N, C-alpha and C positions, 0 to 999 in steps of 0.2 A: 210770472206767468202760473197758473194754478198749476198743482200735482197732484196726484192720487197714487196710492200702494194699490196694487192688486196680486191675489195670489191665486196659484190656479193647480189642482188637482183631481187626477181620476183617482176618486174613494174606494172604488174597488165593491161598490153595494154593501159600503160598509165594514168590510172586511180587510185586516192585511192580509200579505203573501203568505200566509199559512193558516187564513180561513177565521182568525181570531176578531173578533170585533174593535174597530178601529176608532171609535168616536172618540177616545180620548186622546188617541195620537192626533188626530184632525183639530180637537179643542186648544192642545198644546200648542198646535203649529200657529192657530189663528194667536195665541197670546203672544207666542214669544216673536213674532213678523206687523204683530197689529196693520191687517191692510184694511183699504177703503171699502175694497170691492173684492169679495170671494167667489171664482168660480170653479164649480164641483160637477163633475159628471159622472157617469153612473150611479146617480142617487138611485137609491129604490128605497120609497115608502110605500108603508102600511095603511091601509084603510082602514079607522077602527082602533090600530094599535097605538104605541107610544109614538109619538112623531117627532122623530129624530132631531131632522132638518130645522122645524122650529124651534125646541128645544134649544140647539147648538147657536140661533141667530138670537133668542133671546136671552142669551148667557151672554151674547158681547155685545149687543144694541144692535144688531143688524135689521134691517128690514130683509126678507126673503121671497123670491118669486119662484116658484116650482110648476110650470104646467108642465107637466109629463106629456115625454117624446111617447112612451109605448105605456097602456093600462094592461093589467094581468090578471086573471082569475080564471076558474073554472066555468064551465057553462053558463052556469046561473048567478056565480057574485064572482064580482069584482073585486080582489085582494088587496090591490095596492097599484102604483105608479111608476116608473123609472125615466129617468132622464135625466137633464142636467138644469142645473138650479143656481141662483145668483145670489149674494149674501150684499145686502149694501149699504153705506152708511150717509153719502150721497144724497141729495133729493132726489126722488124718481118722477119723469114727467111724463114717461110714456113705457110702456109694453110691446113688444111682438115678438111672436113665435113662428118661425118659419120652416114648410118642409122644405126637404132637402132631396127627398126621395120622391119621384114622383110617376104613377101614379101609387098614395099609399094603398098597402096591403093590409088583408086581415091578419093580424098576428097571430103565431101559431106556437110561437115558441122557438122558433130559429134565428137565426142573424139574419137570412136573407127573407125574413116575413118582417123584419124589425124596421119601423120607421127611423129615418134619423132629422135632425131639426137643428137650428140655431137659435138661441134664446138671445134676445136682446132686449135691454132697457137704457133709454136715452135720460142722461143724468144731467145735474147742474153742476158742472166743477168750477166754484167760482166765479161764477155767472159766465161760464164759457159753456156749449154745448157739448155732449158726448157721449155717444152708442158704446154701450159694451157689450161684447157678448160672450157664449158658451156652448162647444160643440163636440160632437164624437160621433165618427166616421167609421164608417164599413172595414172590420178589415182582413176578409176572407175573402172579398170579391171587389178585384180592381178594379171594375168595369163601373159596379154599383157606388165607391167609393169617386170614382174619376168624376160622373156625371152630378156626383151630389159638390164637390168641389168649382166645380162648373159653375154650378148653381149659387154657390156661397159667393161667386166672385160677382155673379152678375146682381146677386140681389146688395150688397154691401156697396156696388156703385151707385145706386141707386138713393143711397139714404142723405139726408140735408144736413149733414152734421159731420165732423171727424169721426171715424170705428177704431175698435178696434177687436179683434174674434181672439180668446183663447181658447184651447181645445187640445183633445188627441186625437190628432188627427190619419195617426195610422196609416203614414206613409212619410218621408222627409221630405222638406221644404221642397226641395230642388226639384222633386218628379213631377212640382206642378205649377208653382207661381210663377210668373210672369220675370220675364227676364228683363223687360223696360223699367224697374224701378216704379214701377205704379203701385206695387204693395210692398212695405216695409215688414221685414222679418226679425223678431226679437226672439232668441238671442241672435246674432247675427251670422253667426257660424253653427252646424247642429253640435249638439250637445246630447249624449243618448241619455235617456230616462226611463226604458222600459226594458229588459224586467230590472225591477228595483232591486234586485240579489245582485245582479251583473250585467248592468244598463249598456248594452250596445246598440241600442236603434235611439235615434232624435225623433221622437212622434210627436211630444208636446211642445209648444211652442206659441207664439202669437202671431198674426199677422194684424196688420193696420194699415190706415191711410197716410201716405209719406210725409203729410204736414203735422203728423206727429212725433214726438222724441220718445221714444221706449229703451229703457235701457232691464236687459231682466237677464235671471240665472236660473239654472235649473239646481234645487237644494238636494244635499245629500243627506235624507233625513226620512227615516222607517216611518213605515205605517200603511202603506199600499203596496200594489203589484208595479204600481208608478211612483216614479219620483216627482214632487212639488215642484212649483216652478213662482218665480217673486219676478215681482215687475214695477218700474217706476215708470209714469206716465208725465209727461210736460205736454199741457194741450197748448 
């Protein structure tokens, strides 16, 4: 049965937990783990400046997908985009990005106005179709987060192939996952991933269709304010 390795990391706008650039730390982890797919959240890319994501993808031979969740700038000029990105080595057959907060609002720099999305790519994995997604949900508003999670479950339920979504969900899986086994959780037991300096909250994990086999672990790796996650997925 075909397998792929997936790395997920909230990369904190390309900064570590002390505010220093962390691109080298991300690159080092890619070199050490050699994933087939990389899910990155809190990706902040400038328009017209040095393309950090594209350079990283090119260095390791990935195709990259980054439709920003949020565009930011001043009244006259957009300066960049922020959101979820996927780096992929398997053949990409389709790309979707869905809004998880509805209706969307004009972004004013506050979390309450920030759009939330799930980015999905449909991959060909050894002849099998697989949807892989990346998402990042609100931290401060439990109501907004709950609505986004409900929408995520509804949308993934309509996909035409097995799926998995990596995310910084900003809440433990026990607070929202159905108890009927209709959604797989990996790692299956809570593992704290935030803050990286003294992990206390299990908020970075994978949810997936129950037809998949997913083995995942949180890595003790410096380079962001979150710890990364590595998973092996059997289709």
